[in-house]
C-alpha positions as CSV (number, residue, x, y, z in Angstrom):
1,M,-205.3,13.4,-23.9
2,L,-207.7,11.6,-21.6
3,K,-206.7,13.4,-18.5
4,N,-207.4,16.7,-20.0
5,A,-210.9,15.8,-21.2
6,K,-213.9,17.4,-19.7
7,L,-216.3,15.1,-17.9
8,N,-218.7,14.8,-20.8
9,M,-216.3,15.3,-23.7
10,P,-215.4,12.7,-26.4
11,I,-212.3,10.5,-26.0
12,N,-210.6,9.3,-29.2
13,N,-213.6,10.4,-31.1
14,H,-216.0,8.3,-28.9
15,R,-218.3,9.8,-26.4
16,I,-217.9,8.3,-22.9
17,G,-221.3,9.6,-21.8
18,Y,-222.1,11.7,-18.7
19,R,-220.8,9.2,-16.1
20,P,-217.1,9.6,-16.3
21,T,-216.0,6.0,-16.0
22,W,-214.5,4.1,-18.9
23,A,-212.4,1.1,-19.9
24,Q,-209.6,2.1,-22.3
25,I,-208.9,-0.6,-24.8
26,N,-205.4,-0.5,-26.4
27,L,-205.7,-2.2,-29.8
28,A,-201.9,-1.7,-30.5
29,N,-201.2,-3.8,-27.4
30,L,-203.7,-6.4,-28.6
31,E,-201.7,-6.6,-31.9
32,H,-198.5,-6.8,-29.9
33,N,-199.7,-9.8,-27.9
34,F,-201.1,-11.5,-31.0
35,S,-197.8,-11.2,-32.7
36,R,-195.9,-12.5,-29.7
37,I,-198.1,-15.6,-29.6
38,K,-197.7,-16.1,-33.3
39,K,-193.9,-16.3,-32.9
40,L,-194.2,-19.2,-30.5
41,I,-195.9,-21.5,-33.0
42,S,-195.1,-22.9,-36.4
43,A,-196.1,-21.1,-39.5
44,R,-198.6,-23.9,-40.2
45,T,-200.3,-23.7,-36.9
46,K,-203.6,-21.8,-36.9
47,I,-204.8,-19.5,-34.1
48,L,-208.3,-19.5,-32.6
49,V,-208.7,-16.6,-30.2
50,T,-211.3,-17.0,-27.5
51,V,-213.6,-13.9,-27.5
52,K,-216.4,-15.3,-25.4
53,A,-217.8,-13.3,-22.5
54,D,-217.6,-10.0,-24.4
55,A,-214.0,-10.8,-25.3
56,Y,-213.1,-11.3,-21.6
57,G,-214.8,-7.9,-20.9
58,H,-212.8,-6.0,-23.5
59,G,-215.6,-5.7,-26.0
60,L,-216.7,-8.5,-28.4
61,I,-217.0,-6.5,-31.6
62,L,-214.1,-4.1,-31.0
63,I,-211.7,-6.9,-30.3
64,S,-212.9,-9.3,-32.9
65,R,-212.6,-6.8,-35.7
66,R,-209.0,-6.0,-34.8
67,L,-208.2,-9.7,-34.5
68,E,-209.6,-10.3,-38.0
69,L,-207.3,-7.6,-39.3
70,C,-204.4,-9.3,-37.5
71,G,-205.1,-12.5,-39.5
72,V,-206.8,-14.6,-36.8
73,D,-208.0,-18.0,-38.2
74,F,-210.9,-18.7,-35.9
75,L,-212.9,-16.9,-33.2
76,G,-214.2,-18.9,-30.3
77,V,-217.5,-18.0,-28.6
78,A,-219.6,-19.6,-25.9
79,S,-223.0,-19.4,-27.5
80,I,-225.0,-19.0,-30.7
81,D,-225.9,-15.5,-29.6
82,E,-222.3,-14.4,-29.4
83,G,-221.8,-15.8,-32.9
84,I,-224.7,-14.0,-34.3
85,K,-223.5,-10.7,-32.9
86,L,-220.2,-11.2,-34.7
87,R,-221.8,-12.1,-38.0
88,E,-224.2,-9.1,-37.8
89,A,-221.1,-6.9,-37.2
90,G,-219.7,-8.1,-40.4
91,I,-217.1,-10.5,-39.1
92,K,-216.2,-13.1,-41.8
93,V,-213.7,-15.5,-40.2
94,P,-214.9,-18.9,-39.0
95,I,-216.6,-18.9,-35.6
96,L,-216.6,-22.0,-33.3
97,I,-219.2,-22.3,-30.6
98,L,-217.2,-23.8,-27.8
99,G,-220.2,-24.6,-25.7
100,L,-223.1,-26.9,-26.6
101,I,-226.4,-26.0,-28.2
102,L,-229.9,-27.5,-27.9
103,K,-231.5,-29.4,-30.7
104,S,-234.2,-26.8,-30.9
105,D,-231.6,-24.1,-31.7
106,I,-229.9,-25.7,-34.7
107,L,-231.2,-23.4,-37.5
108,P,-229.1,-20.3,-36.7
109,L,-226.0,-22.3,-37.3
110,F,-226.9,-22.5,-41.0
111,K,-228.3,-18.9,-41.2
112,Y,-225.2,-17.4,-39.7
113,N,-222.5,-19.9,-40.9
114,L,-221.5,-21.0,-37.4
115,T,-219.5,-24.1,-36.5
116,T,-220.7,-25.9,-33.4
117,S,-219.1,-28.4,-30.9
118,V,-220.6,-31.8,-30.5
119,C,-219.9,-34.6,-28.0
120,D,-222.9,-37.0,-28.3
121,E,-224.7,-38.9,-31.0
122,E,-228.1,-37.5,-30.3
123,L,-227.2,-33.9,-31.1
124,S,-225.1,-35.1,-34.1
125,R,-228.0,-36.9,-35.6
126,A,-230.2,-33.9,-35.2
127,L,-227.6,-31.7,-36.9
128,N,-227.3,-34.1,-39.7
129,R,-231.0,-34.3,-40.2
130,K,-231.4,-30.6,-40.4
131,A,-228.5,-30.3,-42.8
132,S,-230.1,-32.9,-45.0
133,L,-233.4,-31.1,-45.1
134,L,-231.6,-27.9,-46.0
135,R,-229.4,-29.7,-48.5
136,K,-226.3,-28.4,-46.9
137,K,-223.2,-29.7,-45.1
138,L,-222.3,-28.5,-41.6
139,N,-218.9,-28.3,-40.0
140,V,-218.6,-29.6,-36.5
141,H,-215.8,-30.0,-33.9
142,I,-215.8,-32.9,-31.6
143,K,-215.2,-32.1,-27.9
144,V,-213.2,-34.8,-26.0
145,D,-213.0,-35.0,-22.2
146,T,-209.5,-36.0,-21.2
147,G,-209.8,-34.9,-17.6
148,M,-211.7,-31.6,-17.3
149,G,-214.9,-33.4,-16.3
150,R,-217.1,-30.8,-18.0
151,I,-218.6,-31.2,-21.4
152,G,-217.1,-33.6,-23.9
153,I,-217.3,-37.2,-24.8
154,S,-215.0,-39.3,-22.7
155,H,-211.7,-40.2,-24.4
156,Y,-212.6,-43.8,-23.9
157,D,-215.7,-43.4,-26.0
158,A,-214.6,-40.7,-28.5
159,Y,-213.4,-43.2,-31.1
160,R,-216.8,-44.7,-31.4
161,L,-218.5,-41.3,-31.7
162,V,-216.1,-40.1,-34.4
163,K,-216.7,-43.3,-36.4
164,K,-220.4,-42.7,-36.1
165,I,-220.4,-39.1,-37.1
166,C,-218.2,-40.0,-40.1
167,S,-221.1,-42.0,-41.4
168,F,-223.4,-38.9,-41.4
169,K,-223.4,-37.6,-44.9
170,H,-224.3,-34.0,-44.1
171,L,-221.8,-33.5,-41.2
172,N,-218.1,-32.7,-41.8
173,I,-215.8,-33.3,-38.8
174,E,-213.6,-30.2,-39.3
175,G,-212.0,-30.3,-35.9
176,I,-211.5,-32.3,-32.7
177,F,-210.4,-30.7,-29.4
178,T,-209.9,-31.1,-25.6
179,H,-209.5,-28.7,-22.7
180,F,-206.9,-28.7,-19.9
181,A,-208.1,-28.8,-16.3
182,F,-205.2,-27.1,-14.6
183,A,-202.2,-26.6,-16.9
184,D,-200.9,-23.8,-14.7
185,L,-200.8,-26.0,-11.6
186,D,-200.2,-29.7,-12.5
187,K,-197.7,-30.4,-15.2
188,K,-198.0,-34.2,-14.8
189,F,-201.8,-34.2,-15.1
190,T,-201.7,-31.9,-18.2
191,I,-199.1,-34.0,-20.0
192,N,-201.3,-37.1,-19.3
193,Q,-204.2,-35.2,-20.9
194,I,-202.1,-34.5,-24.0
195,D,-201.0,-38.1,-24.1
196,L,-204.6,-39.4,-23.9
197,F,-205.7,-37.0,-26.6
198,G,-202.7,-38.0,-28.8
199,K,-203.5,-41.7,-28.4
200,L,-207.0,-41.1,-29.6
201,L,-205.7,-39.2,-32.6
202,Q,-203.3,-42.0,-33.4
203,K,-206.1,-44.6,-33.2
204,L,-208.2,-42.5,-35.6
205,A,-205.2,-42.1,-38.0
206,N,-204.6,-45.9,-37.9
207,Q,-208.2,-46.3,-39.3
208,G,-207.5,-43.7,-42.0
209,I,-209.5,-40.9,-40.2
210,K,-207.6,-37.6,-40.3
211,I,-209.4,-34.7,-38.9
212,P,-208.2,-31.3,-40.3
213,L,-208.0,-29.2,-37.2
214,V,-206.7,-30.5,-33.8
215,H,-206.6,-28.1,-30.8
216,A,-205.9,-28.3,-27.1
217,A,-203.7,-25.5,-26.1
218,N,-205.2,-22.7,-24.0
219,S,-203.0,-19.8,-23.0
220,M,-201.0,-21.9,-20.6
221,G,-200.7,-24.6,-23.1
222,V,-199.4,-22.3,-25.7
223,L,-196.7,-21.0,-23.4
224,D,-195.6,-24.1,-21.5
225,Y,-196.7,-27.2,-23.4
226,K,-195.4,-27.2,-27.0
227,G,-196.6,-30.7,-27.5
228,S,-200.2,-29.5,-27.1
229,H,-200.0,-27.1,-30.1
230,F,-201.1,-29.7,-32.7
231,N,-202.2,-27.6,-35.7
232,M,-204.3,-25.0,-34.0
233,I,-204.0,-23.2,-30.6
234,R,-206.7,-21.6,-28.6
235,P,-205.3,-18.7,-26.6
236,G,-207.5,-16.4,-24.5
237,L,-206.0,-14.6,-21.5
238,V,-202.6,-13.9,-23.0
239,I,-204.1,-12.2,-26.0
240,Y,-205.5,-9.6,-23.6
241,G,-202.1,-9.1,-22.0
242,L,-202.8,-11.1,-18.9
243,Y,-200.7,-13.8,-17.4
244,P,-202.2,-17.3,-16.5
245,K,-199.2,-17.8,-14.1
246,E,-196.4,-15.7,-12.6
247,S,-192.9,-15.6,-13.9
248,L,-193.7,-16.6,-17.5
249,A,-191.0,-15.7,-20.0
250,I,-193.1,-13.7,-22.4
251,N,-193.5,-9.9,-22.8
252,L,-197.3,-9.2,-22.9
253,K,-198.9,-5.8,-22.8
254,P,-202.2,-5.3,-21.0
255,V,-205.0,-4.3,-23.4
256,L,-207.4,-2.9,-20.8
257,S,-207.2,0.0,-18.5
258,L,-210.0,1.1,-16.2
259,K,-210.3,4.8,-15.4
260,T,-212.7,7.2,-13.8
261,K,-212.7,10.8,-12.5
262,A,-213.2,12.3,-9.1
263,I,-216.8,13.5,-8.7
264,F,-216.7,14.8,-5.1
265,V,-214.0,15.8,-2.7
266,K,-214.5,16.7,1.0
267,R,-212.5,17.2,4.1
268,V,-213.5,15.1,7.2
269,P,-212.3,15.1,10.8
270,A,-210.7,12.2,12.7
271,G,-213.1,9.6,13.8
272,F,-215.3,10.0,10.7
273,G,-217.1,6.8,9.4
274,I,-217.0,6.1,5.7
275,S,-219.7,4.2,3.7
276,Y,-222.1,1.4,4.8
277,G,-221.4,-0.1,8.2
278,H,-218.6,2.4,8.9
279,D,-216.0,-0.3,8.3
280,Y,-213.5,2.5,7.8
281,I,-213.1,5.3,10.3
282,T,-210.5,8.0,9.7
283,K,-207.7,8.1,12.2
284,K,-206.9,11.7,11.6
285,P,-208.3,14.6,9.5
286,A,-208.4,13.5,5.8
287,T,-209.6,14.2,2.3
288,I,-212.1,11.7,1.0
289,V,-212.6,11.4,-2.7
290,T,-215.7,9.8,-4.2
291,L,-215.5,8.0,-7.5
292,P,-218.4,7.0,-9.8
293,I,-217.9,3.3,-10.1
294,G,-219.0,0.4,-7.9
295,Y,-220.0,-3.3,-7.8
296,G,-222.9,-2.4,-10.2
297,D,-220.1,-2.0,-12.8
298,G,-218.5,-5.3,-11.8
299,Y,-215.9,-3.7,-9.5
300,P,-215.7,-6.4,-6.8
301,R,-217.2,-5.5,-3.5
302,N,-214.7,-7.7,-1.7
303,L,-212.0,-5.2,-2.6
304,S,-213.5,-2.9,0.0
305,N,-210.7,-1.3,2.1
306,K,-208.1,-3.2,0.0
307,A,-208.0,-2.1,-3.6
308,P,-205.4,0.5,-4.7
309,V,-206.2,3.4,-7.0
310,L,-203.9,5.9,-8.7
311,I,-204.5,9.6,-8.3
312,R,-202.0,12.2,-9.4
313,G,-199.5,9.4,-9.9
314,R,-199.7,8.2,-6.3
315,R,-201.2,5.0,-4.9
316,F,-204.1,5.3,-2.5
317,K,-206.5,2.7,-1.1
318,V,-210.3,2.4,-1.3
319,C,-211.8,3.2,2.1
320,G,-215.1,1.8,3.3
321,R,-217.4,-0.6,1.6
322,I,-217.7,-0.4,-2.1
323,C,-221.2,0.7,-3.0
324,M,-223.2,-0.2,-6.1
325,D,-222.3,3.0,-8.0
326,Q,-219.6,4.7,-5.9
327,I,-216.4,4.1,-4.0
328,M,-214.4,6.3,-1.7
329,V,-210.7,6.9,-1.3
330,D,-208.8,8.4,1.6
331,V,-206.1,10.6,0.1
332,G,-204.9,12.0,3.4
333,N,-203.7,15.6,2.8
334,T,-203.2,15.3,-0.9
335,S,-204.8,18.0,-3.0
336,V,-207.4,16.5,-5.3
337,R,-209.9,18.3,-7.5
338,V,-213.2,17.2,-9.0
339,G,-212.4,16.0,-12.5
340,D,-209.0,14.6,-11.7
341,E,-208.4,11.3,-13.5
342,V,-208.2,8.2,-11.4
343,V,-206.8,4.8,-12.6
344,L,-208.2,1.6,-11.1
345,I,-206.4,-0.7,-13.6
346,G,-203.5,0.6,-15.6
347,K,-200.6,3.0,-15.4
348,Q,-200.4,6.6,-14.1
349,G,-197.0,8.2,-13.8
350,R,-194.5,5.6,-12.6
351,N,-197.1,3.5,-10.8
352,R,-199.3,0.7,-12.2
353,I,-202.2,-1.4,-10.9
354,T,-202.6,-4.8,-12.7
355,V,-205.6,-7.0,-13.1
356,E,-203.5,-9.8,-11.5
357,E,-203.0,-7.6,-8.4
358,L,-206.7,-7.0,-8.0
359,A,-207.4,-10.7,-8.6
360,S,-205.0,-11.6,-5.8
361,L,-206.5,-9.1,-3.4
362,S,-210.0,-10.3,-4.4
363,N,-209.0,-14.0,-3.9
364,T,-210.0,-14.8,-7.5
365,I,-208.5,-15.1,-11.0
366,P,-207.8,-12.4,-13.6
367,Y,-210.5,-13.8,-15.8
368,E,-213.2,-12.9,-13.3
369,I,-212.0,-9.3,-12.8
370,V,-212.1,-8.4,-16.5
371,C,-215.1,-10.5,-17.4
372,G,-217.1,-8.9,-14.6
373,L,-216.7,-5.4,-15.9
374,G,-220.3,-4.4,-16.8
375,S,-221.8,-3.0,-20.0
376,R,-222.5,0.4,-18.5
377,I,-218.7,1.0,-18.6
378,P,-218.0,2.2,-22.2
379,R,-215.0,0.7,-24.0
380,I,-212.9,3.5,-25.5
381,T,-210.2,2.6,-28.1
382,N,-206.6,3.6,-28.1
383,F,-204.2,2.8,-30.9
384,K,-200.8,3.8,-29.5
385,E,-198.8,0.9,-28.0
386,D,-197.7,1.3,-24.5
387,D,-196.3,-0.7,-21.6
């Protein structure tokens, strides 16, 4: 068991190193979430799982390998570099670059069999030219802006671009997609985005242009907008067991837990200042526990004096400012020893700390909490499904 491991001992056959802080990745929970999402869609609808940003902080290769075993149809990344990492790790499923690339960076698409997004004629021409020189055909997905205001050809101009790319002999329009601006907050706006996208698809169909893959649904789209499923969905957050909105009727299981161990315990008197600036001063004699994690690991500094932690099954609160490598916890008169396991995200005993709770305390979104967890926190696998 993790809690019985010595500070520098292996966990689940992986060494956590000599700094006892780790993220525990539950692959059984990942499979559970994937299967739950699959039940919400038709048998003919494909699934592209977004694994950009190190699989939302869960570990790009670790997560992608398991999803491949689960039968995922596509993986979505933000950049060529992320795609290369997957190919070099032996991942075989199709990979879509959801962001845009520069004309100078086209060659790796062919070398690593990557599919890219396009939303303008200039890049499309360059891709076609390179494919022609290599005597190959390249798959592309056309990104359409229906209201996000980010990348993407405006839905007003998308028909013209699709027609143009259809004339390029060495490009194959494999997919077309759009992205929701705030599906969790504005149903009317989101339905309008779906309608605008649908009208474009109908206009293309009327001209005999049928694009094989059509996708729009992010996590919220999958759960709350069935009309956005088309024939491929693009879940991200829900696959990792996180909720894009409260009170959603789906049973997800968090994939990531964040844990550490007490490295120093000391008794201090009343009136004792803790950490930089002495934002926290003890009101009575207390035991202060120091933990080896901080904002250098991506644990948000604005959780100072707010974030809960679990020690010996009880909730305590971070005291004082979060440092780059360490945080302190006031445990009052509770007996804590060096080496005791501490949970920052996850379950201990009957208590749980969720990513959503930390996001609320930090005045941010769950994405930022998990994506921010740094690379010096090792990801340790667990294969037993839990709550």
